[in-house]
C-alpha positions as CSV (number, residue, x, y, z in Angstrom):
1,M,-37.0,-30.0,6.9
2,K,-37.8,-27.0,5.1
3,R,-35.6,-24.6,6.1
4,I,-32.4,-26.2,4.9
5,P,-33.5,-25.4,1.4
6,I,-34.3,-22.6,1.6
7,I,-31.1,-22.0,3.7
8,I,-29.5,-23.2,1.3
9,F,-30.8,-21.1,-1.9
10,T,-30.7,-18.1,0.3
11,L,-26.7,-18.2,0.2
12,L,-27.0,-19.1,-2.7
13,L,-29.7,-15.5,-4.1
14,C,-26.7,-13.5,-1.7
15,P,-23.8,-14.5,-1.0
16,P,-21.8,-12.9,2.5
17,A,-20.7,-9.6,2.7
18,A,-16.9,-10.3,3.3
19,E,-16.6,-12.3,0.2
20,S,-17.5,-9.1,-2.5
21,A,-14.9,-7.0,-0.2
22,T,-12.5,-9.8,-1.1
23,T,-13.3,-9.0,-5.1
24,N,-13.8,-5.1,-4.9
25,P,-12.2,-3.7,-1.8
26,D,-12.5,-0.7,-0.1
27,G,-9.8,1.6,-0.9
28,K,-10.3,4.0,2.2
29,A,-11.0,1.0,4.1
30,V,-7.7,-0.8,3.4
31,F,-6.2,2.5,3.8
32,E,-7.4,2.6,7.7
33,K,-6.6,-1.3,7.9
34,N,-3.3,-0.6,6.6
35,C,-1.4,3.2,6.1
36,S,-3.6,5.5,8.5
37,I,-0.4,3.9,11.1
38,C,2.0,5.9,9.2
39,H,-0.1,8.1,7.3
40,S,-2.6,11.4,8.4
41,I,-5.0,12.2,5.5
42,T,-4.2,16.0,6.3
43,L,-1.4,17.8,8.2
44,P,-0.1,17.6,10.9
45,P,2.2,14.6,10.3
46,K,2.5,11.4,11.5
47,S,5.4,8.9,10.8
48,A,5.0,9.8,6.9
49,P,3.6,12.1,4.6
50,P,-0.2,13.1,4.8
51,I,-2.3,11.6,1.8
52,V,-3.2,15.0,0.5
53,P,-0.9,16.3,-0.3
54,V,1.0,13.5,-1.2
55,A,-2.6,13.1,-3.8
56,S,-2.0,17.3,-5.1
57,I,1.9,15.7,-5.9
58,Y,0.4,12.8,-7.7
59,H,-2.6,15.2,-9.9
60,R,0.8,17.5,-10.9
61,Q,3.1,14.6,-11.7
62,F,0.6,12.0,-14.2
63,T,-2.0,13.5,-15.8
64,T,-4.6,10.4,-15.7
65,K,-5.5,8.5,-12.7
66,T,-4.6,5.9,-14.3
67,A,-1.1,6.2,-14.6
68,G,-1.5,8.4,-11.3
69,V,-2.3,5.0,-9.7
70,N,-0.3,2.2,-11.3
71,H,2.2,4.4,-10.2
72,M,1.5,4.1,-6.7
73,V,0.8,0.6,-7.2
74,T,4.5,0.1,-8.6
75,F,6.1,2.2,-5.9
76,M,4.3,0.6,-2.9
77,K,4.6,-2.9,-4.2
78,S,9.0,-1.9,-3.9
79,P,8.8,1.4,-3.0
80,S,12.9,2.8,-4.3
81,K,14.2,7.2,-3.7
82,S,13.9,6.7,-8.2
83,A,10.6,5.9,-7.9
84,S,9.3,7.7,-6.0
85,K,7.3,11.0,-6.5
86,V,7.2,13.1,-3.1
87,D,9.8,15.9,-2.9
88,P,13.2,13.9,-1.8
89,E,12.8,16.2,1.3
90,A,9.8,13.9,2.5
91,I,12.2,10.8,2.0
92,S,15.0,13.2,3.9
93,R,12.8,13.3,6.8
94,F,10.4,10.4,6.8
95,G,12.1,7.3,5.2
96,L,10.9,5.1,2.7
97,M,7.4,3.5,3.2
98,P,8.5,-0.3,3.4
99,A,7.0,-2.1,0.5
100,M,3.0,-3.6,0.9
101,E,2.2,-6.9,1.1
102,L,-0.9,-6.7,-0.2
103,G,-3.2,-8.0,-2.9
104,D,-2.9,-6.0,-6.8
105,A,-7.0,-5.4,-6.1
106,E,-6.3,-3.8,-1.9
107,L,-2.6,-2.0,-3.5
108,K,-4.7,0.1,-6.5
109,A,-8.4,0.1,-4.4
110,V,-6.3,2.1,-1.9
111,A,-4.4,4.4,-4.4
112,G,-7.5,4.9,-6.4
113,W,-8.8,6.5,-3.0
114,V,-4.8,8.5,-2.4
115,W,-5.6,9.5,-5.9
116,D,-9.4,11.0,-5.4
117,Q,-7.9,12.7,-2.2
118,Y,-6.9,15.6,-4.6
119,N,-8.4,19.0,-3.7
120,P,-8.3,21.3,-6.1
121,N,-8.8,24.3,-3.4
122,T,-5.6,23.4,-1.8
123,G,-3.6,24.3,-4.5
124,K,-1.2,21.2,-6.4
125,G,0.9,20.2,-3.9
126,M,3.7,23.5,-3.7
127,G,2.8,23.9,-0.3
128,M,2.1,26.5,2.1
129,G,-1.0,27.6,0.5
130,A,1.3,28.2,-2.9
131,G,-1.1,28.2,-6.5
132,S,-4.1,28.6,-4.5
133,G,-3.8,32.9,-3.3
134,Q,-2.8,32.1,0.4
135,S,-0.3,33.6,2.0
136,S,1.3,31.2,5.0
137,D,-0.3,32.9,6.8
138,D,-3.9,32.5,6.1
139,C,-3.5,29.3,6.7
140,R,-3.5,29.2,10.2
């Protein structure tokens, strides 16, 4: 009989992990579950541009994480060529991504995670080492 109050008390103090995951989704987990089927993180690409170059492009186009993340969220909800910040050749090569049917919290989490994948040592998405001091021969 005494076990039931202890269990209830424990549940009140320590809510299940799944409940907290819905309030603060993990961007990497959202990526792995919903985006990694098409996007690799680095080269070579799968069926969509890799994330690190995409992050570099967003860093080149937006001066703040908030602005970049907000644009990514808007784009993921309703992708269009005119709203794309990726190289137009990438859309020609891969096509336009479908709208993501995720909640705002998940979209914001994955967009923030994508933004954070930027590596300043690889330049700002200029391609083949441009801006990083490497020639294309050095990138092999």
